[in-house]
N, C-alpha and C positions, 0 to 999 in steps of 0.2 A: 537404479536404486537411490542415487543421490537426489534425483528429481522427485522421487516419491517422498523421501524424508523432508525435503524442502517444501513440498506441497503441504504436508501435514503441519509444518512450522508456520507456513503462511496462513493456513486455515485458522490456527489458534490466534495468530496476530490479527487476522481479519475480524475475529469475534470482538477483540478489544477495540480495534479501530472502528468497528460498526457502532459500538456503544458511544465511543468518543464522537463519532460523526453525528449521532442523534443530538447530543448536547451541543455540539458546535453548530448544528443547524438552528437551534433555538437562539444562539448568540448571533448567528449570521442573519437571522430575520430582522434583528435590530440594527445590524451593521452589514448592509448588502455587499460591501467590499470583500467580506469573508466568504461569500457564496462560491467563488471560484475554487478556493481551497477546500471547501466542503465537497464540492463536486469531484475534485481530484481524489479525495479520500474515499468517497463513495465508489468511484470507479475502481480504486485499488481493492476495496472490499468485494465488489462484484467480480473483478478479475480473479481474485483468490478463490471464491466459491465456484465459479464456472470452470476455471482451469482444473480444480480438484475433481469436478464431475467429469470433465474431459479425460483426466488421467484414469479415473476408475472405470468409466464405461467404454471409452474408445481405446485407450492405450492398453489397459490391463485385460479387459474382457473382449475387445474387438467387436463391440456392438455398433451398428450404424446409428448415426445421429442426424438431426435436422441441419441443413446448410446454414440457416440463420444463427444457429448456436456458434458455429465457427466464426461468423462475422462479429457476433457479440463478444467472443473471447478476444478477437483481434483488436476491436475498437477499445475495449477496456484495457487491453495490454499496452496499446500505444499511450493511453492516458497514464497508465502505471509507470511507463518509462519517463513521462514528464515528472512524476513524483520522485522517481529515482534520481533524475538529474537535479531536482531541487534539493534533495537530501544530501547528495554528494557535494554540491556547491556550498550548501550551508556548512557542512563538515569542513571543507577546505577553508572557507572564510573564517570559521572559528579557530582552526588550527593556525592559520596565517596571522590572525590578529586576536589573541586571547583577551586583550583589553576591551574588545567589542562586547564580549559577554559580561565582563565585569561592570562595564558601563550600564548595560541593560539591567543587571541585577541591582545596581545602585539606584537606578530610576524606579524600579519596582518597589524597592525598600522605602524610597522617599514617598511614593504614592500611598503606601500602606501606613506610613507613619509608625506609631507605636504598636500597631496591630501585627507587626511582623513577628511571627512566632519562631521562625528559623533564623539562625545566625547566617550572615552573608557567606561565610566560608563553606558552611554545609550546603547552602543553596547553590553555590558555585559548583561544588563537587557533584551534586545531584544533576545539575544541568550538563556537566561534562559527561556523566554516565548516560544521560538521556540522548545527547548528541551522538555518542559512540554507538549506542544501541540502534538508533535510527539509521546511522551510517551502515552498520552491519545488516540491518533489515533491508536497506536499499540495495546493497550488493547482492543479497540473496534473491530479492525480488527481480532485479535486473537479469541475473543469471536465469531465473525461472522463466521470465517472459521470453527471452531469446530461445531457450530450450523448448518452450511451448510452441513458439512460432515454427521451429524446425519440425517438431512432432506433428503439428497441424499439416505441414506439407507432406510429411511421410504418410499420414493417415487420411489424406484428402479423399481417397476412395470410399471411406466410411461415412462421409457427410453426403447423404443422398436424400433426394426428395421422397418422402414416404408416400406410397400410392396405396389406394384401397385394394384389398385382396379380393379376387373374384369370388362370387358367392356360389 
């Protein structure tokens, strides 16, 4: 039941991340150093959608699925775990050194000059909320990936090569 609820939450988040990844891809084309981050986010989105399909078709309905689908979930699941580690480490870094975020906000405000529409205090509060939400999302995603891997082992017999039916 918890797995199902988290699957739906991850699906909603994947929709938002998918749109963000499209825009980030445009930015990454101008700055190739960002391509790895975009790749990781795309893998998280793909994992969210494919694990949802796995939950609905294999776990709930007990229908057989292609073996390649299992591998696709696992590969994107491993990359999603990289995302989880990045988010958890970012959260720990910000919590251990809050001045780090204040310095980043100060630099952004200097770059924007007078075009800064939000006060620094409000921007700092929004960043803290964003970091907290991403940390929570990472925890849910990590739990979901490990549960999916366990369910993939439990339902391994349903990942069979489809053969043509005799005529």
